[in-house]
N, C-alpha and C positions, 0 to 999 in steps of 0.2 A: 504494500500500500504506500501511499504518499510518493516517495521518489520513484519507486517502480512503476507507478501509474503514468509517469511521464513517457514511458516506453510503450504503454498499452495501445495507444491509437495506431502506432506503426505496426504492431503485431496484428491488430484487427484489419488494417488495410491489406496486409499480406495474406492473412488467414481468416477469411470472412466468417467462417462457421466455428471459430475457436470458442471454447468455453473458458471463462475466466474465473479463477479462484483468487482468494486474497489471504496473505499472511502478513501480519504486522509485527515486526521485530525491530526494536530500537536499542541502540548501544547506550549503556550507562556512561555518561561522559567522564565520571570520576574513575570507574573501574575498567572501562573500555570493554566490559563484558556485555553480551547480547541478552535481551530479555524479550520473551514472547508475550505479546499483548492480545493477539487475536488471530484466528484462522478460520476460514470458511472455504472449503474446497468441494469440487463436484464429487458426488457419491461414487461415481465410477472412475475416479482418478487413477486407481491402481491398474486400470486397463489402458491407460492413455500414455502418450508421450507428453512430457511436461517441459515447457519453456519457463525457467525461473528468471524473472526480470529484476535487475537491480543495477542502477547506473554506475555504482562505485563498489569496487572490491578492495578494501583497505587491509584489515587484519584477517578477514575471512570469517570472523566469528558469527556475524549475522547470517551470512550465506550458508555456513555449515549448519546452523540451527534450523534454517529453512529446509535444507535437505533432510535433516533428521525428522522434521515434521512430515515431509513427503514419504520418507521411508516408513514411518510409523503408520502411514495410510496404505502401504503395500506397493508403492511405486518402486521399481528397481532402478539402480544407479544408471544402467545403460539406457534408460528411457528419459533421463533428465539432461537438458541442455541449459547451462547457466549463461545468460546473455548479459553483458555489461559494457559500459562505455570506457571506463578508466579503471585500471587495476594496478596494484603494487606487486612487485616481485614477491614480497613476503606473503601477501594474501594468496597469490597463486600457489606458492609452495605449501602453505598451511592447508589450503583447500584440497589440493591434489593429493597430499599425503593422507588425508582422511577419506577422500572419495576419488580414488584413481580412475573410476569408470564413468564419472560424470564429465561430460565435455564442457569446456569453457570457451566462449566466443567473446572476445573483447576488442574494443577499438584501438586502445593504446595501453602500453605498460609504462607508467611513470617511473621516476627515479627510485622511490622507496617511501618509507614512513618517517615522520618526524617523532620527536619525543612524546607527543600526545597521541600517537598512532593515527595521524592524518596523512593522507597521500601527499607527497611533495613532487613537483610543485603543486599538483592538484588544482582544485578550483573552489575549495570551501565546501560547505554543506549543499549538496546537489538539490535536495528538496527545497531548501530556503531560496536558492537561486531560481529554480524553476517556477516556484509559486510566488516569487517576489516578496518574500517575508523579510 
């Protein structure tokens, strides 16, 4: 939800009959750990291929939690494609170490993470920028 929704219209334009589910995970800014707030997924998700949309892959924590949610619903790793716009090398390493069979498609790999676990040079909070907050 939120930042991932910025990529939703593009997916709908490509795949007109796609079913959309929602997972809301936010990173605690102090601990940098992800927290699951909400999920609503199609009942037959275990029988589908899944595009997981999130514009930023920093530490990988939120993305890994999202994949854990999908796996708990019966989706197999080989049917998940994680789509993002900007990734860090650390996030890619963490994510692929835990989920080697999930494909990642990214637009660019930035330099790395700063002391606060933000992508550098990055672009700040994607959701804030997209929704002009």
